[in-house]
C-alpha positions as semicolon CSV with decimal commas, in nm:
position;residue;x (nm);y (nm);z (nm)
1;X;7,880;9,889;8,685
2;X;8,028;9,540;8,700
3;X;7,803;9,239;8,751
4;X;7,813;9,089;9,103
5;X;8,053;8,799;9,151
6;X;7,898;8,454;9,139
7;X;8,187;8,300;9,333
8;X;8,462;8,433;9,560
9;X;8,777;8,564;9,392
10;X;9,009;8,334;9,587
11;X;8,820;8,075;9,793
12;X;9,133;7,880;9,893
13;X;9,264;8,113;10,164
14;X;9,135;8,031;10,513
15;X;8,976;8,299;10,726
16;X;9,138;8,317;11,071
17;X;9,114;8,508;11,396
18;X;9,453;8,566;11,561
19;X;9,490;8,697;11,917
20;X;9,834;8,843;11,976
21;X;10,034;9,067;12,205
22;X;10,143;9,394;12,046
23;X;10,419;9,633;12,144
24;X;10,338;9,987;12,254
25;X;10,511;10,304;12,364
26;X;10,420;10,588;12,597
27;X;10,572;10,911;12,725
28;X;10,472;10,838;13,087
29;X;10,758;10,868;13,335
30;X;10,820;10,544;13,524
31;X;11,051;10,437;13,802
32;X;11,262;10,125;13,738
33;X;11,029;9,929;13,972
34;X;10,725;10,020;13,756
35;X;10,856;9,828;13,456
36;X;10,762;9,492;13,608
37;X;10,390;9,577;13,568
38;X;10,406;9,647;13,193
39;X;10,237;9,402;12,956
40;X;10,162;9,388;12,582
41;X;9,842;9,530;12,438
42;X;9,637;9,228;12,330
43;X;9,468;9,249;11,991
44;X;9,239;9,020;11,796
45;X;9,275;9,039;11,419
46;X;9,058;8,867;11,156
47;X;9,185;8,816;10,802
48;X;9,267;8,582;10,518
49;X;9,567;8,364;10,606
50;X;9,807;8,412;10,315
51;X;10,103;8,223;10,461
52;X;10,271;8,082;10,772
53;X;10,641;8,038;10,845
54;X;10,824;7,960;11,167
55;X;10,866;8,337;11,203
56;X;10,504;8,448;11,166
57;X;10,163;8,473;11,004
58;X;10,085;8,677;10,690
59;X;9,729;8,810;10,666
60;X;9,529;9,040;10,444
61;X;9,188;9,198;10,490
62;X;9,085;9,226;10,124
63;X;9,137;9,019;9,810
64;X;9,042;9,221;9,504
65;X;9,063;9,219;9,128
66;X;9,271;9,517;9,017
67;X;9,368;9,574;8,655
68;X;9,275;9,212;8,570
69;X;9,499;9,076;8,847
70;X;9,411;8,933;9,189
71;X;9,586;9,137;9,463
72;X;9,568;9,174;9,841
73;X;9,513;9,490;10,042
74;X;9,529;9,554;10,415
75;X;9,831;9,331;10,466
76;X;9,959;9,245;10,812
77;X;10,238;9,033;10,956
78;X;10,217;8,892;11,311
79;X;10,538;8,740;11,454
80;X;10,493;8,386;11,591
81;X;10,635;8,481;11,931
82;X;10,353;8,732;11,982
83;X;10,067;8,492;11,893
84;X;9,846;8,380;12,182
85;X;9,579;8,191;11,984
86;X;9,474;8,113;11,626
87;X;9,118;8,016;11,543
88;X;9,008;7,907;11,196
89;X;8,671;8,058;11,113
90;X;8,409;7,858;10,928
91;X;8,261;8,005;10,613
92;X;7,887;7,956;10,596
93;X;7,831;8,098;10,250
94;X;7,722;8,436;10,130
95;X;7,447;8,618;10,314
96;X;7,165;8,749;10,102
97;X;7,110;9,120;10,156
98;X;6,774;9,260;10,054
99;X;6,749;9,617;9,934
100;X;6,523;9,801;10,180
101;X;6,526;10,139;10,005
């Protein structure tokens, strides 16, 4: 068993909450008039902000050490045109968890 980390693997990446409109599909039959009531499905995603371009936001959910290299898992890309809001989350430090067993 590896010793617990004394510091985060990559502390430089900000933690963000992005609210965005997502596309969806359905097999429901609609009349042409029904299409005016369709809207995106709104999602809120929290992750490490790995990069921003004019086209979108790159996020990941996990930053891990794998085979002596730092890598990201749970990657996601949100196009800028779908973003409703971005909120930077404040890190307050590591919570201490007591073993209750």
